[in-house]
N, C-alpha and C positions, 0 to 999 in steps of 0.2 A: 259231728257225724253227718254225712250227706246221704239223704235218702231220696230215691226216685220212685214215684208211684205212677204206674201206667194205668190209665183209666179209659173209659169211653162214656159218652153221654147216655144217660138213662140207666146206668148200671147202679143198682141200689147197694150192691156189695162194695163197689168202689166208693160211693158216697159215704157209707158207714165207716169204712176204714179211714178215709180222708178225715172225717170228723174226729175220730179217735186219735189219729196222729196229731191233729191240731190241738188237742187237749193235753198232750203230754207236756209235763213240766219237769224240770230237774235234769233233763238230758240236753246237751247242746246239739240240737237237731236243725239241719237245714233241709227243708222239704221242697222238692221240685215235683210238680204234678204235670204229667205228660198225657195229653189226649191222643190216643193211638190213631184217631181218624185224621190227624194232621200229618202223618207220615206213612207212606206205603210200607217202609221197612218195619215200623212199629206195628202196623196193622197185620202184616204177614206173620210177625213173631208172636203177637199177643191176642189176636182177635177172639180166640176161644179160651183164653187164660185169665183175663182181667178179673179182679185187680191183681197186678203184679208189683211186688215191692222189692226194690233193689237197694243195695248199699254201695256207695262208691268208695272203693278201697284202693289206694295208690293209683287213682285215675281210671280204674277198671270197675265196671258194674258187676256186682255179684248178686244174683237173685237170692232172696231169702225165702224160707218155707212160707207157704200161704197161711196167714193167720186165720183162725176160725172167726166167723162173723160174730160168734157168741163171746169172744174174749172181751173182758173189761179193759179199760184203759190201763189199769195197773198190770194186768196180765200181759198186755201188749208191750209195756215197758220191760217186763221181765223177759219176754221173748227177745226183744231187741238187745238187751244186755247180754243175753246168752250167745247170740250169733254175731254180734258186732264187736270186734276187738277194741280194747281201750275203754270200755264202759263197764 
């Protein structure tokens, strides 16, 4: 499963979600982290929304519901399993 995390520097919510995603085991995850300050398109789309987590399905990015910063790693796994087909 390919996940894309849109972030920006200094965003504590972004850092927290990234750390939790890095801790997930047992799921075949490929995580790509994108800094929205590196692309005008990403900046325009997500400047007020980060962190934004997307799943790449059939080559298309599908945004996932924003996980609560209070979720544990296990709860994040359960959320991902709910929204991502094949898991």
